[in-house]
C-alpha positions as CSV (number, residue, x, y, z in Angstrom):
1,X,-34.8,39.1,-99.6
2,X,-35.3,42.3,-98.6
3,X,-39.2,41.7,-98.8
4,X,-39.0,38.6,-97.0
5,X,-37.0,40.0,-94.2
6,X,-39.9,43.3,-93.7
7,X,-42.6,40.7,-93.7
8,X,-40.9,38.7,-90.7
9,X,-40.5,41.5,-88.5
10,X,-43.7,42.7,-89.3
11,X,-45.2,39.4,-88.2
12,X,-42.9,39.0,-85.3
13,X,-44.0,42.8,-84.3
14,X,-47.3,42.0,-84.7
15,X,-47.3,38.8,-82.7
16,X,-45.5,40.8,-79.8
17,X,-48.3,43.5,-79.6
18,X,-51.0,40.4,-79.7
19,X,-49.0,38.7,-76.6
20,X,-49.2,41.9,-75.0
21,X,-52.8,42.4,-75.3
22,X,-53.5,39.2,-74.1
23,X,-51.9,39.8,-71.2
24,X,-53.3,43.0,-70.0
25,X,-56.4,42.8,-67.3
26,X,-59.0,45.3,-66.8
27,X,-59.4,46.9,-63.1
28,X,-62.8,46.5,-61.5
29,X,-63.7,48.6,-58.6
30,X,-66.7,47.0,-56.3
31,X,-67.2,49.8,-53.2
32,X,-69.1,47.1,-51.0
33,X,-66.1,44.7,-51.0
34,X,-63.4,47.8,-50.7
35,X,-65.6,48.8,-47.3
36,X,-65.6,45.2,-46.3
37,X,-61.8,45.0,-46.5
38,X,-61.2,48.2,-44.6
39,X,-63.8,47.1,-42.1
40,X,-61.9,44.1,-41.3
41,X,-58.8,45.5,-41.0
42,X,-60.1,48.1,-38.4
43,X,-61.7,45.8,-36.2
44,X,-58.1,43.7,-36.7
45,X,-56.2,47.0,-35.3
46,X,-58.6,47.0,-32.4
47,X,-58.9,43.2,-31.6
48,X,-54.8,43.6,-31.6
49,X,-54.9,46.7,-29.4
50,X,-56.9,45.2,-26.8
51,X,-55.0,42.2,-26.6
52,X,-51.9,44.2,-26.0
53,X,-53.4,46.2,-23.4
54,X,-54.5,43.2,-21.6
55,X,-51.1,41.4,-21.8
56,X,-49.6,44.7,-20.8
57,X,-52.4,44.6,-17.6
58,X,-51.7,40.7,-17.0
59,X,-47.8,41.4,-16.4
60,X,-48.6,44.2,-14.2
61,X,-50.6,42.1,-12.1
62,X,-48.4,39.3,-12.3
63,X,-45.6,41.6,-10.5
64,X,-44.9,40.6,-6.8
65,X,-45.3,43.8,-4.0
66,X,-41.5,42.3,-3.7
67,X,-40.1,43.5,-6.3
68,X,-40.8,47.3,-5.7
69,X,-40.0,47.3,-1.6
70,X,-38.8,44.7,0.7
71,X,-42.2,42.9,2.5
72,X,-40.4,42.5,6.0
73,X,-41.4,45.9,7.1
74,X,-44.8,44.5,6.8
75,X,-43.6,41.9,9.6
76,X,-44.7,42.4,13.5
77,X,-41.9,41.8,15.6
78,X,-42.1,41.2,20.0
79,X,-45.7,40.6,19.7
80,X,-47.2,39.9,23.1
81,X,-47.8,36.5,24.2
82,X,-50.4,34.6,25.7
83,X,-49.4,34.3,29.5
84,X,-50.8,31.6,31.4
85,X,-51.4,31.8,35.5
86,X,-49.1,30.2,37.2
87,X,-50.1,26.9,38.8
88,X,-47.3,24.9,39.6
89,X,-47.3,23.7,43.1
90,X,-43.6,25.1,43.8
91,X,-45.2,27.5,46.6
92,X,-45.9,30.6,44.5
93,X,-49.4,30.1,45.1
94,X,-50.5,28.0,47.8
95,X,-54.4,27.4,47.4
96,X,-55.6,28.8,43.8
97,X,-53.2,26.6,41.6
98,X,-56.1,24.4,41.0
99,X,-58.3,27.0,39.4
100,X,-55.3,28.6,37.6
101,X,-54.9,25.6,35.5
102,X,-58.5,26.0,34.7
103,X,-57.9,29.6,33.6
104,X,-55.4,27.9,31.4
105,X,-56.5,24.9,30.0
106,X,-60.6,24.9,30.6
107,X,-62.4,22.8,33.0
108,X,-66.1,22.1,32.0
109,X,-67.1,19.9,35.2
110,X,-65.8,22.8,37.5
111,X,-64.1,20.7,40.0
112,X,-61.5,22.8,40.2
113,X,-63.8,26.1,40.6
114,X,-65.7,23.5,43.7
115,X,-62.0,23.5,44.8
116,X,-61.7,27.3,45.6
117,X,-65.0,28.4,46.1
118,X,-67.3,28.3,49.5
119,X,-69.1,25.1,49.7
120,X,-72.5,25.2,49.8
121,X,-75.0,23.7,52.7
122,X,-77.8,21.6,50.6
123,X,-81.4,22.6,51.8
124,X,-83.3,20.5,53.9
125,X,-85.6,19.6,56.5
126,X,-84.8,23.3,57.4
127,X,-87.2,24.7,54.5
128,X,-90.3,22.7,56.3
129,X,-93.2,24.8,57.8
130,X,-91.4,28.3,56.3
131,X,-94.8,28.6,54.1
132,X,-97.4,26.6,56.2
133,X,-98.6,29.7,58.6
134,X,-99.5,31.1,55.1
135,X,-96.4,33.5,55.1
136,X,-94.5,32.6,51.9
137,X,-92.2,35.2,52.1
138,X,-89.6,33.9,54.1
139,X,-89.6,30.9,51.9
140,X,-89.6,33.3,48.4
141,X,-86.4,34.7,49.8
142,X,-84.5,31.9,50.0
143,X,-85.4,30.3,47.0
144,X,-84.6,33.2,45.1
145,X,-81.2,33.9,46.8
146,X,-80.7,29.8,46.1
147,X,-81.4,30.3,42.3
148,X,-78.9,33.3,42.1
149,X,-76.5,30.7,43.8
150,X,-77.2,28.4,41.3
151,X,-77.2,30.6,38.3
152,X,-74.0,32.2,39.3
153,X,-72.3,28.7,40.2
154,X,-73.2,27.7,36.5
155,X,-72.1,31.3,35.0
156,X,-68.6,31.1,37.1
157,X,-67.8,27.3,36.0
158,X,-68.7,28.0,32.5
159,X,-66.8,31.3,31.8
160,X,-63.7,29.4,33.6
161,X,-64.0,26.6,31.0
162,X,-64.2,28.9,28.1
163,X,-61.8,31.4,29.3
164,X,-59.4,28.5,29.5
165,X,-59.9,26.8,26.4
166,X,-59.8,30.2,24.7
167,X,-56.6,31.0,26.3
168,X,-54.9,27.8,25.2
169,X,-56.3,28.3,21.8
170,X,-55.0,31.6,21.2
171,X,-51.4,30.2,21.7
172,X,-52.5,27.9,18.8
173,X,-54.1,30.9,16.6
174,X,-51.2,33.1,17.2
175,X,-48.5,30.0,15.7
176,X,-50.7,30.3,12.9
177,X,-51.0,33.9,12.6
178,X,-46.9,33.7,12.2
179,X,-46.9,31.2,10.0
180,X,-49.2,33.0,7.6
181,X,-47.0,36.1,8.1
182,X,-44.2,34.5,7.0
183,X,-45.9,33.2,3.8
184,X,-47.6,36.4,3.2
185,X,-44.1,38.5,3.2
186,X,-42.3,35.4,1.1
187,X,-40.6,37.1,-1.9
188,X,-40.4,34.1,-4.2
189,X,-41.5,34.8,-7.6
190,X,-43.1,31.4,-7.5
191,X,-46.1,32.6,-5.4
192,X,-48.9,32.0,-8.0
193,X,-52.6,33.8,-7.7
194,X,-53.7,30.8,-6.7
195,X,-51.0,30.6,-3.5
196,X,-52.3,34.2,-3.1
197,X,-55.6,33.3,-2.7
198,X,-55.3,30.7,-0.2
199,X,-53.2,33.0,1.8
200,X,-56.5,35.5,1.9
201,X,-58.5,32.0,2.3
202,X,-56.3,31.2,5.6
203,X,-56.7,34.8,6.9
204,X,-60.5,34.9,6.7
205,X,-60.6,31.6,8.5
206,X,-58.3,33.0,11.1
207,X,-60.6,36.3,11.2
208,X,-63.6,34.3,11.8
209,X,-62.0,32.0,14.7
210,X,-61.1,35.3,16.2
211,X,-64.5,37.1,15.9
212,X,-65.9,33.7,17.5
213,X,-63.5,33.7,20.7
214,X,-64.6,37.9,21.3
215,X,-68.4,36.5,21.1
216,X,-67.7,33.9,23.7
217,X,-65.9,36.6,25.9
218,X,-68.9,38.9,25.2
219,X,-71.2,36.1,26.1
220,X,-69.4,35.7,29.6
221,X,-69.3,38.8,30.5
222,X,-72.9,39.7,29.9
223,X,-73.9,36.7,31.9
224,X,-72.0,38.0,34.7
225,X,-73.5,41.6,34.4
226,X,-77.4,39.5,34.5
227,X,-75.9,37.7,37.8
228,X,-74.8,41.3,39.4
229,X,-78.3,42.8,37.9
230,X,-80.0,39.9,39.6
231,X,-78.6,40.6,43.1
232,X,-79.0,44.2,42.8
233,X,-82.7,43.5,41.8
234,X,-83.0,41.2,44.8
235,X,-81.5,43.6,47.4
236,X,-83.3,46.6,46.0
237,X,-86.6,44.4,46.3
238,X,-86.3,43.5,49.8
239,X,-85.9,46.9,50.6
240,X,-88.7,47.9,49.1
241,X,-90.8,45.1,50.6
242,X,-89.9,46.3,54.1
243,X,-90.4,49.8,53.2
244,X,-94.1,48.9,52.2
245,X,-94.9,46.7,54.9
246,X,-93.3,49.5,57.4
247,X,-96.0,52.0,55.7
248,X,-98.9,49.4,55.9
249,X,-98.7,47.9,59.3
250,X,-96.2,50.9,60.8
251,X,-99.4,52.4,62.1
252,X,-100.8,49.5,64.1
253,X,-97.8,48.2,64.8
254,X,-96.7,51.9,66.7
255,X,-100.6,51.9,68.4
256,X,-100.0,48.2,70.0
257,X,-96.5,49.2,70.9
258,X,-97.6,52.5,72.4
259,X,-100.8,50.6,74.3
260,X,-98.9,47.7,75.5
261,X,-96.3,50.3,76.9
262,X,-99.0,52.0,78.9
263,X,-100.5,48.4,80.1
264,X,-96.8,48.0,81.2
265,X,-96.5,51.1,83.4
266,X,-100.1,50.7,84.9
267,X,-99.8,47.5,85.9
268,X,-95.8,48.0,86.9
269,X,-94.8,47.6,90.5
270,X,-91.8,48.1,92.6
271,X,-90.4,44.9,94.0
Protein backbone atom coordinates (compact mmCIF):
# COMPACT_ATOMS: atom_id res chain seq x y z
CA UNK A 1 0.00 0.00 0.00
CA UNK A 2 2.82 2.30 0.87
CA UNK A 3 4.56 1.46 -2.36
CA UNK A 4 1.52 2.29 -4.46
CA UNK A 5 1.18 5.61 -2.67
CA UNK A 6 4.77 6.53 -3.40
CA UNK A 7 4.34 5.67 -7.06
CA UNK A 8 1.22 7.85 -7.25
CA UNK A 9 2.90 10.80 -5.61
CA UNK A 10 5.89 10.44 -7.91
CA UNK A 11 3.63 10.40 -10.95
CA UNK A 12 1.77 13.50 -9.79
CA UNK A 13 5.04 15.31 -9.20
CA UNK A 14 6.32 14.37 -12.64
CA UNK A 15 3.09 15.56 -14.25
CA UNK A 16 3.35 18.89 -12.42
CA UNK A 17 6.93 19.39 -13.52
CA UNK A 18 6.00 18.54 -17.13
CA UNK A 19 3.13 21.01 -17.12
CA UNK A 20 5.35 23.74 -15.78
CA UNK A 21 7.94 23.08 -18.45
CA UNK A 22 5.27 23.06 -21.15
CA UNK A 23 3.91 26.50 -20.09
CA UNK A 24 7.34 28.19 -19.97
CA UNK A 25 8.37 30.69 -22.87
CA UNK A 26 11.77 31.51 -24.26
CA UNK A 27 12.49 35.32 -24.31
CA UNK A 28 13.76 36.49 -27.74
CA UNK A 29 15.16 40.11 -28.11
CA UNK A 30 15.11 41.86 -31.59
CA UNK A 31 17.09 45.18 -31.56
CA UNK A 32 15.50 46.43 -34.82
CA UNK A 33 11.98 45.94 -33.47
CA UNK A 34 12.92 47.64 -30.22
CA UNK A 35 14.34 50.70 -32.04
CA UNK A 36 11.26 50.88 -34.29
CA UNK A 37 8.89 50.79 -31.34
CA UNK A 38 10.91 53.49 -29.56
CA UNK A 39 10.83 55.75 -32.65
CA UNK A 40 7.08 55.28 -33.03
CA UNK A 41 6.56 56.17 -29.38
CA UNK A 42 8.72 59.30 -29.71
CA UNK A 43 6.84 60.38 -32.87
CA UNK A 44 3.52 59.88 -31.11
CA UNK A 45 4.70 62.08 -28.26
CA UNK A 46 5.87 64.77 -30.71
CA UNK A 47 2.55 64.75 -32.58
CA UNK A 48 0.69 64.94 -29.30
CA UNK A 49 2.75 67.94 -28.19
CA UNK A 50 2.18 69.73 -31.53
CA UNK A 51 -1.57 69.15 -31.38
CA UNK A 52 -1.64 70.36 -27.80
CA UNK A 53 0.22 73.56 -28.73
CA UNK A 54 -2.10 74.13 -31.70
CA UNK A 55 -5.16 73.72 -29.52
CA UNK A 56 -3.73 76.17 -27.00
CA UNK A 57 -2.95 78.70 -29.73
CA UNK A 58 -6.42 78.35 -31.26
CA UNK A 59 -8.03 78.90 -27.88
CA UNK A 60 -5.98 82.07 -27.44
CA UNK A 61 -6.88 83.25 -30.94
CA UNK A 62 -10.55 82.53 -30.33
CA UNK A 63 -10.60 84.78 -27.29
CA UNK A 64 -12.03 88.19 -28.18
CA UNK A 65 -10.39 91.41 -27.11
CA UNK A 66 -13.63 92.28 -25.32
CA UNK A 67 -12.76 89.67 -22.69
CA UNK A 68 -9.68 91.64 -21.68
CA UNK A 69 -10.81 95.25 -22.13
CA UNK A 70 -13.80 97.43 -22.90
CA UNK A 71 -13.99 98.07 -26.64
CA UNK A 72 -16.06 101.23 -26.19
CA UNK A 73 -12.85 103.17 -25.57
CA UNK A 74 -11.99 102.75 -29.27
CA UNK A 75 -15.19 104.47 -30.39
CA UNK A 76 -14.92 108.10 -31.48
CA UNK A 77 -17.78 110.29 -30.33
CA UNK A 78 -18.83 113.76 -31.47
CA UNK A 79 -17.28 113.35 -34.91
CA UNK A 80 -17.68 116.37 -37.22
CA UNK A 81 -20.72 116.08 -39.41
CA UNK A 82 -20.88 116.95 -43.09
CA UNK A 83 -22.36 120.45 -43.20
CA UNK A 84 -24.31 121.78 -46.15
CA UNK A 85 -24.54 125.24 -47.64
CA UNK A 86 -27.84 126.88 -46.78
CA UNK A 87 -29.91 127.03 -49.94
CA UNK A 88 -33.46 127.50 -48.68
CA UNK A 89 -35.04 130.65 -50.08
CA UNK A 90 -35.84 132.25 -46.72
CA UNK A 91 -33.87 135.47 -47.10
CA UNK A 92 -30.61 134.19 -45.58
CA UNK A 93 -28.89 134.29 -48.95
CA UNK A 94 -30.56 136.26 -51.68
CA UNK A 95 -28.58 135.47 -54.79
CA UNK A 96 -26.50 132.29 -54.34
CA UNK A 97 -29.15 129.73 -53.33
CA UNK A 98 -29.05 127.73 -56.60
CA UNK A 99 -25.27 127.50 -56.51
CA UNK A 100 -25.31 126.56 -52.82
CA UNK A 101 -27.69 123.73 -53.67
CA UNK A 102 -25.28 122.58 -56.38
CA UNK A 103 -22.44 122.54 -53.84
CA UNK A 104 -24.60 120.27 -51.66
CA UNK A 105 -25.93 117.80 -54.22
CA UNK A 106 -24.08 118.37 -57.50
CA UNK A 107 -25.13 119.86 -60.83
CA UNK A 108 -23.77 118.10 -63.91
CA UNK A 109 -25.59 120.44 -66.31
CA UNK A 110 -24.07 123.61 -64.83
CA UNK A 111 -27.38 125.47 -64.70
CA UNK A 112 -26.77 126.71 -61.15
CA UNK A 113 -23.40 128.16 -62.15
CA UNK A 114 -25.02 129.90 -65.10
CA UNK A 115 -27.44 131.61 -62.71
CA UNK A 116 -24.69 133.18 -60.60
CA UNK A 117 -21.99 133.75 -63.25
CA UNK A 118 -21.79 136.79 -65.48
CA UNK A 119 -23.35 136.03 -68.84
CA UNK A 120 -20.97 135.78 -71.76
CA UNK A 121 -21.71 137.41 -75.08
CA UNK A 122 -21.27 135.00 -77.95
CA UNK A 123 -18.68 136.35 -80.42
CA UNK A 124 -20.00 137.03 -83.89
CA UNK A 125 -19.57 139.61 -86.61
CA UNK A 126 -17.39 141.82 -84.41
CA UNK A 127 -14.50 139.41 -85.01
CA UNK A 128 -14.77 139.67 -88.77
CA UNK A 129 -11.91 141.60 -90.35
CA UNK A 130 -9.53 141.54 -87.38
CA UNK A 131 -6.87 139.59 -89.25
CA UNK A 132 -7.56 140.77 -92.79
CA UNK A 133 -4.75 143.32 -92.82
CA UNK A 134 -2.11 140.72 -91.91
CA UNK A 135 -2.00 141.63 -88.23
CA UNK A 136 -3.22 138.53 -86.39
CA UNK A 137 -2.14 139.63 -82.93
CA UNK A 138 -5.55 141.01 -82.02
CA UNK A 139 -7.34 137.86 -83.23
CA UNK A 140 -4.88 135.61 -81.38
CA UNK A 141 -5.33 137.56 -78.16
CA UNK A 142 -9.13 137.38 -78.32
CA UNK A 143 -9.13 133.67 -79.19
CA UNK A 144 -6.76 132.96 -76.31
CA UNK A 145 -9.01 134.79 -73.85
CA UNK A 146 -12.10 133.01 -75.19
CA UNK A 147 -10.34 129.66 -74.78
CA UNK A 148 -9.42 130.56 -71.20
CA UNK A 149 -13.05 131.37 -70.44
CA UNK A 150 -14.21 128.08 -71.96
CA UNK A 151 -11.74 126.07 -69.91
CA UNK A 152 -12.59 128.01 -66.75
CA UNK A 153 -16.33 127.46 -67.21
CA UNK A 154 -15.84 123.74 -67.83
CA UNK A 155 -13.60 123.34 -64.79
CA UNK A 156 -15.93 125.26 -62.50
CA UNK A 157 -18.97 123.25 -63.62
CA UNK A 158 -17.14 119.92 -63.21
CA UNK A 159 -15.64 120.94 -59.87
CA UNK A 160 -18.99 122.13 -58.54
CA UNK A 161 -20.68 118.89 -59.54
CA UNK A 162 -17.92 116.74 -58.03
CA UNK A 163 -17.92 118.73 -54.79
CA UNK A 164 -21.69 118.43 -54.44
CA UNK A 165 -21.71 114.69 -55.10
CA UNK A 166 -18.81 114.08 -52.73
CA UNK A 167 -20.52 116.13 -50.03
CA UNK A 168 -23.76 114.20 -50.49
CA UNK A 169 -22.04 110.81 -50.56
CA UNK A 170 -19.87 111.83 -47.62
CA UNK A 171 -22.90 111.86 -45.35
CA UNK A 172 -23.80 108.32 -46.41
CA UNK A 173 -20.19 107.18 -45.97
CA UNK A 174 -20.23 108.63 -42.47
CA UNK A 175 -23.31 106.52 -41.69
CA UNK A 176 -21.50 103.44 -43.02
CA UNK A 177 -18.45 104.21 -40.87
CA UNK A 178 -20.66 104.61 -37.80
CA UNK A 179 -22.33 101.25 -38.47
CA UNK A 180 -18.95 99.58 -38.99
CA UNK A 181 -17.70 101.10 -35.74
CA UNK A 182 -20.67 99.58 -33.89
CA UNK A 183 -19.85 96.17 -35.34
CA UNK A 184 -16.16 96.46 -34.49
CA UNK A 185 -16.74 97.25 -30.81
CA UNK A 186 -19.47 94.60 -30.50
CA UNK A 187 -18.47 92.42 -27.49
CA UNK A 188 -20.70 89.52 -28.50
CA UNK A 189 -18.89 86.14 -28.27
CA UNK A 190 -20.68 84.98 -31.41
CA UNK A 191 -18.38 87.04 -33.61
CA UNK A 192 -16.49 84.42 -35.60
CA UNK A 193 -13.35 84.73 -37.68
CA UNK A 194 -15.53 85.09 -40.78
CA UNK A 195 -17.32 88.04 -39.20
CA UNK A 196 -13.97 89.66 -38.42
CA UNK A 197 -12.85 89.20 -42.03
CA UNK A 198 -16.12 90.76 -43.22
CA UNK A 199 -15.42 93.78 -41.03
CA UNK A 200 -11.94 94.10 -42.48
CA UNK A 201 -13.38 93.90 -45.99
CA UNK A 202 -15.93 96.60 -45.19
CA UNK A 203 -13.23 98.86 -43.78
CA UNK A 204 -11.12 98.32 -46.90
CA UNK A 205 -14.07 99.24 -49.12
CA UNK A 206 -14.73 102.46 -47.23
CA UNK A 207 -11.02 103.30 -47.41
CA UNK A 208 -11.01 102.77 -51.18
CA UNK A 209 -14.03 105.08 -51.60
CA UNK A 210 -12.40 107.78 -49.51
CA UNK A 211 -9.22 107.52 -51.55
CA UNK A 212 -11.28 107.94 -54.72
CA UNK A 213 -12.96 111.01 -53.23
CA UNK A 214 -9.59 112.52 -52.34
CA UNK A 215 -8.37 111.93 -55.88
CA UNK A 216 -11.40 113.77 -57.24
CA UNK A 217 -10.78 116.69 -54.90
CA UNK A 218 -7.13 116.82 -55.93
CA UNK A 219 -8.10 116.67 -59.60
CA UNK A 220 -10.39 119.67 -59.18
CA UNK A 221 -7.68 121.67 -57.42
CA UNK A 222 -5.11 120.80 -60.08
CA UNK A 223 -7.48 121.90 -62.84
CA UNK A 224 -8.09 125.21 -61.08
CA UNK A 225 -4.34 125.73 -60.69
CA UNK A 226 -3.87 125.02 -64.38
CA UNK A 227 -6.39 127.72 -65.28
CA UNK A 228 -4.72 130.20 -62.93
CA UNK A 229 -1.35 129.38 -64.45
CA UNK A 230 -2.74 129.87 -67.94
CA UNK A 231 -4.10 133.29 -66.99
CA UNK A 232 -0.75 134.27 -65.50
CA UNK A 233 1.07 132.96 -68.54
CA UNK A 234 -1.20 134.87 -70.93
CA UNK A 235 -0.70 138.08 -68.94
CA UNK A 236 3.07 137.70 -68.90
CA UNK A 237 3.09 136.83 -72.59
CA UNK A 238 1.11 139.97 -73.43
CA UNK A 239 3.49 142.12 -71.37
CA UNK A 240 6.54 140.55 -73.01
CA UNK A 241 5.07 140.98 -76.49
CA UNK A 242 4.44 144.65 -75.83
CA UNK A 243 7.99 145.05 -74.52
CA UNK A 244 9.47 143.36 -77.59
CA UNK A 245 7.35 145.49 -79.91
CA UNK A 246 8.51 148.60 -78.10
CA UNK A 247 12.16 147.58 -78.45
CA UNK A 248 11.74 146.66 -82.11
CA UNK A 249 9.65 149.61 -83.25
CA UNK A 250 10.51 152.17 -80.59
CA UNK A 251 13.35 153.91 -82.47
CA UNK A 252 11.33 154.31 -85.66
CA UNK A 253 8.29 155.47 -83.69
CA UNK A 254 10.33 158.01 -81.75
CA UNK A 255 11.96 159.30 -84.96
CA UNK A 256 8.58 159.64 -86.65
CA UNK A 257 7.17 161.37 -83.59
CA UNK A 258 10.03 163.89 -83.50
CA UNK A 259 9.83 164.48 -87.25
CA UNK A 260 6.11 165.05 -87.07
CA UNK A 261 6.50 167.43 -84.15
CA UNK A 262 9.22 169.39 -86.00
CA UNK A 263 7.06 169.67 -89.10
CA UNK A 264 4.14 170.80 -87.00
CA UNK A 265 6.25 173.48 -85.34
CA UNK A 266 7.64 174.71 -88.66
CA UNK A 267 4.26 174.96 -90.29
CA UNK A 268 2.45 176.34 -87.30
CA UNK A 269 1.07 179.82 -87.63
CA UNK A 270 -0.64 181.91 -85.08
CA UNK A 271 -4.27 182.32 -85.99
